[in-house]
N, C-alpha and C positions, 0 to 999 in steps of 0.2 A: 655031395655036391662037387662042382668042378671049379678049380681055381687055375688061372693062367697068369703068367708073368714071372718076374725074377724071384729067386729064392730069397728069403729073409737074410739080410746082411747086418748083423748086430754090431759090426765093427764100424759101420758108417756113422759119422758124427751127426748130431742133431742140428737143426736150424740154429745158427748162432744167435743168441739173444742178448748177450752182454754188450754194453756200450763200447767197451774197449775193443773187443774183437770186431764188431760191426763197423766201428769208426775206422779201424785200420784198413778194412777192405774198401770202404767208401773213399777214404783219402788216397787210396792207390790210384784213383782216376786222375786227379790233378798232378800227383807225383809222376805217374807214368807219362802224362802229357808233357811234362817238363823234360823227361828223359827222351821222349821221341823228338822233341824240338832240338835237343842237343845233338842227337844222332843225325837228324836232318841237316843241321848246320854243318856237321863234319862232312857229310856226303856232298853238300854243295861246294864246300871248300875244295874237295877233291875232284870237282868237275862234273858232278852228277847233274842230270837234268832237273831243274827246280820243280817243274810241273809234275813230273813222275814221282819225285820224292814226296811232294805234298800229297799226291793221291795215295801213295802207299801209307803215309802217316794217317790219313783219314780212315782207310780201311782197317788199319791196326787199332785205331781208337774206337771205331764202331764195334769191332769184335770184342775188345776188352770191356766196353760198356755192357754189352749183352751178357758176358760171362759174370761180371761183378754184380750187376743189378739182378740178374736172373738167379744167381746162387744165394744172394741175400734175401730175395723175395721181399715180403713185407712192404713197408713204406718205400724202400729204395726201388723195388720193382714197379710198384704202382706209379711212382714218379716217372720211371722210364716209359711206362705205358702212355702217360699223358704227353710226354715229349714226342712219342711216335705219332700222336694225332697232329702235332703242330709242325712236323717236318715239312708240311706242304708250303710253309712260308719261307723255307730256306732256298738259297740259290742252287740251281741244279748241280753245279760242280761240287758243292759242299754236301748237298742232301743225298746224292746217289749212294755212297757207301753206308750212310747211316740208315737209309730208308729200309733196307732189307733187315738189318740187325734189330733196329728199334721195333719194327713191325712184328718181329718174333715175340716180343714181350707182350703183345696184345692177347695172345692165347697160348703161350708155351713158355716153359722154363725148365731147367734141369730138374728131374723128378725126385720125389721123396722115396726112399727105399721101401720095398714091400713090407718089411718088418715093422716100420713105423706106421704105415697105413693100417695094418692089422691091430697094432697097439691102440690107435685112436678108435677104431671100430669096437674093440673090446671095451674100452673105457666108456664110450658113449652109448653103445647099443646093448651092452651086457654080454655075459659069457656064452649065450646062445645066438650070437649075432650071425653065425654062419648059416643057421637054419632059415634065416630070412631070405636067402638067395639060392636059386638053383645054380647059378654061376656068377662069378665076379672076376673081372680081369684086373689083376693087381698092377698091370702096366697102365699108367695114366693115359687117358684119351686127350687130356688137356691139363696143363699146369699153369697156374696164374699166380697172382700176387700173394694171397694168404691161404690158398688151398688148391687142391688138384682134383680132377674129375675122373672117375672110373666107370666103366660100363658094366652093368650087371643085369640079371633077370630075377624078378621077384618070385619066390617059391609059391606064394599064395595065389597069384594071378597070372604068372607067365609074362607080365609086362616088362618090357625092356626099359631100364631106368638108368639115370645118371646119378652116381653116388659121389657127392662132393665132400671131400675130407679136408679139414683144416690142418695146416702144418702145426705140429706141437710148438708152443712158444710164440705163435704168430702175433698174439696181442702184445707181448713184451717186446718183440722185435720191431713192431710198428712204432711203439713209443720211442724206442731207442733210435730208430732211423730218423724219425721226425725231429728229434733234438739235434741230430748231426747234419741232416741234409741241407738245412738252411745255410750252413757254412760253405756248401759247395755251390751256392747259387751263382756267385761271381764266375766260377770256373765253367759251369754248365750252361749258363744263360745264353752264350752265343749260339747254342744249338736250339734254343727255344724261340727264335725268331721274334724277339722283343716281348715275349710273354713274361709276365711277372711270376717268376719261379717261386719266390718267397710266398706270395699270396696263395699259390697252388698248394704248397706244403701246409700252410695254415688251414686251408679248407679241408685237407685230408685229416689233419689232426682233430678238427671239430667233429668229424663224423666217425672217428676210429671206433668208438665204443659200439656203434651200430653195425659197422661192417664185420666185426669179428663175432657177432651174435647171429648164428645161422637160424635160430628159432625165430628171430625177428625178421630175417630175410624170408623165411618160409611164409610168414603171415603176409608180407608185402607181395610175394610172388603169387600166392594163392588168391589174393584179392584181385590181382591183375588177370590171372587165369580165368577166374569166374566172370569177370567183367568182359573179357574178349572171347569167351566161349562161343564158337560158331561164327566168328567174324570171318568175312571173306578175304581179308587182307593180312590179318595178324594172328599169331598163335603164341600163347604163353603156356609152357608145360605145367601140368598139374603137379602139386606137391603130394608125395606119398607118405613121407615121414620126415621128422627133423628133430635134432637136438641142438645144443649150443655150438657143436663143432662138426656135425654131420648133417647133410641135407640130401634127401632122396627125392628126385623128381622124374617125370617121364622123360625118356630119351628122345632126342630130336635129330633126325638126319637132314643134312642140307649143305649148301655151299657157303663157305665163309664170306661175309660181306666184303672183306678185303680183296677176295679173288674176283669180284665183280668188275674191278678196274680193267680186267682183260676182256670183258665182254663187249658186244657191239654197243654203239651209242644208244640205240633204241632200248636195249635191256638195261644199260646203266641208268638211263633217265627214268625208266619205270621203277627200278629197285630204289634208286635214290629218292624218288618221290615217296615211295612207301616208307622208307626210313624216316624222313623228316615228318611225314604224317603221323607216324607212331609217337615220335617225341612230343608232338602237340596233342595227340589224341589221348595219351595216358591220363593227364589231369582231368580232362572232360569226361572220359568214359569210366575210369577207375579211381579217380581222385589221387592218382600217384604219378609223379614225374620220375621217369627212369633217368637217373642222374649219372650213369656211367656209360656214355654213348659211344665207346670205342668199338671198332668193327668186330672185335672178338666176341662180342655179346649178341651178334646178329647172324642168323643163318637164313639163306634163301632155300625154302623147302621145295621138293620136286613138284608140288602142286602150285608153286608160285607165291605162296604166302611167305611172310617174313616172320620167322620165329625169333623170340626175344628171351634171353636168359640173364641171370645174375641181377637180382634185385636187392643186393646188399646195400647199395647207396641209392636212396630215393628221397624225394621231397614229398611229404604227405600234404596234398592240396585238395581237401574234401570238397571245396567249392570251385575247383578248377583254377586255372591261371588267373592272376589278379586282373580285373577289368581295366585298371589304370594302365597296365602294360600295353594293351591294344590301343587305347586312346592316345598314349604318348607316342607310340610308334607311328600312328596315323598322322599326328601333327608333324613329326619329323619328316615323314615321307612327303608331306605337302609343303615342306620348307617353312613352316610357321615357327621359326626359331624362338621368338619371344613367348608364344603360347606354350611351346614345349618346355622352355626353361621354367616358366611359372608352374606348370604341372609337375615337373621333376622336383622343384623345390617343395611343393606341397606333399609329395610322396617321400621327401627327405633323401632323395638322391643327391641333392645339392644342399650344402650347409653353409656356404660362403659365397659372396658375389663372384660371378663368372660371366664372361662375354657370351651372349646367346649364340652368335654365329660360330664362334670357336667351339662351343659345346656341340652344335649340330655337326660341324666338320669332324669332331672327335668321334662321334657316334655313327658316322656314315657306314662303316662296315656292317653294322647291325641293320641298317635301314635300306641300303641300296638294293638288295635282292627283292625287297617287297615293293620297290618303286617302279618296276616295269612289269609288263604282262608276263614275260618269261625271262628268266635269268640264267646265265651260263656261269656256273661255279668252276673256276679253274685255279690251279696253283699260282699262275701268273697274276691273276686278279687279286687273290688273297695276299700274296707276297707284296704286291704293289700297294694294297690298302694299308697293310701293317707298316710299310716303309713310309708312306705318305703321312700317316698319323704320327708315326715315331719322329719324323723330321719337322712336323708342324711347329711353328713358332710358339703357338699357344698351348701346345700339348701338355707341358709340365704344369702350367697353371691350372688347366682344366682337370688333369688327373689328380692334383692335390686337393681339389674341391669336391671330387666325386665321393659319394658314399653309397655303399650297397646295403640297403635294409635287409635284415635277416631273411625275409620271405623271398627275396630275389637272389640270394647267394648262389644256390644251385641252378636256378633258372639261367643266370648269367653264364655259368660254366657250360650248361647244356647247349645254349645258343651258340657260343663260340666253338665248342667242340663239334657240334653238328655241322656248322659251316666248314670247319676243317675237313671233316669226313667227305662232305659233298665235293669239296675242292679236290681231294685225293681221287675221287671217283670220276671227276670231270663230268658233272651232271648238269644238264639243262632242264629246268623245271619251273612250273608256275607256282613260285613260292608264295605269292600273295594269295592264291586260292586256298592254300593250307591255312593261312592266318584267318581268312574269311570263314573257314569251316570250323576252326577250333579255338580261336583266340577271342575271348570276351573283350568288348570295347573297340575292336577293330572296325574301322569305317571304310567303306568303299570310296574311291576317289570321286569327289563331286564334280 
């Protein structure tokens, strides 16, 4: 058989898993920020241009964030991936240097050495693992938070496949990161546009045991692949084999969703509508909500279909999305604040008294795109909505009374992340039509 890629390097260190080593690297972010501030102050004292100095500091901070989070992978890198979704809410002068670097974390990272790739394959697939492939490229095609993907060809069928290999120690690294990363919330939260960074880390921790089990991911993906087989808009690669730390699926060629931002408005709108339709179609068609909606998991295929990969984080919804969700959003869209409040209290979204109109205002970013025939998702709109809600007099009181029932936890994340991606792509779409097609309980405007 044929292997391509770097030669094994047994001197390369493994993924650091200890709390001390990983904490030291994570803490280099705020410490380096302090150092850059001191250097910047010195340059300003010496007469340097303040705007140029600030811009240089942002570029340096962005580059360092990519290096630290990318090298640590695990929870640290996944945290960075989520920040890359929410850069749409940042002011342009701040977002520009971070946009490119954070977006890299959506589908790339410093790779694992070839020697370690082969060690994992040996451990998971057995001593004859090489006979499974006609060829396998040991250079990763993509490297992400807890594993990296290699392109190979199956010996038995000649099928081109994606071989996803988990980083050794990824599970321990995730647990270590999630204990430490909450300490960084105050430092990194300015990059998150008002997003509750602590809540994001807790959500990751709750799902960690599932994300590191590739055999469970294989079951999720195969269920979706079978449900969407032959679909004219969506494609989910078939699973060929899986263990706890290796996943083999059909290979997909296509253009990354993030690159669509450079396409024409007509194509952006078409692909953006496909993207949001898949997020809502999954529960109805397959009983699965794909809960990791960052652009690195979506490819526009040459035939125009949208390919979807990475089913490690899902919400299993065998009965589809909750019907109460469509009913409550319909009430909010129609401005029926009191009825919406009563319904949310019944669903246990609200556990203490709260003003109905303040609640409706707080939820407006969720509702506005469905309130008009066609909505234009832009970075300016999203940033404005976050700032408006953030500065609202009743915001803190409303937020303190809000509760997210377990069945809605990942739905909330997908909704907000999906809106962020549409804003990045500058999409104009009939969002309400998607809800009418896939969301139980949704009512057309009377």
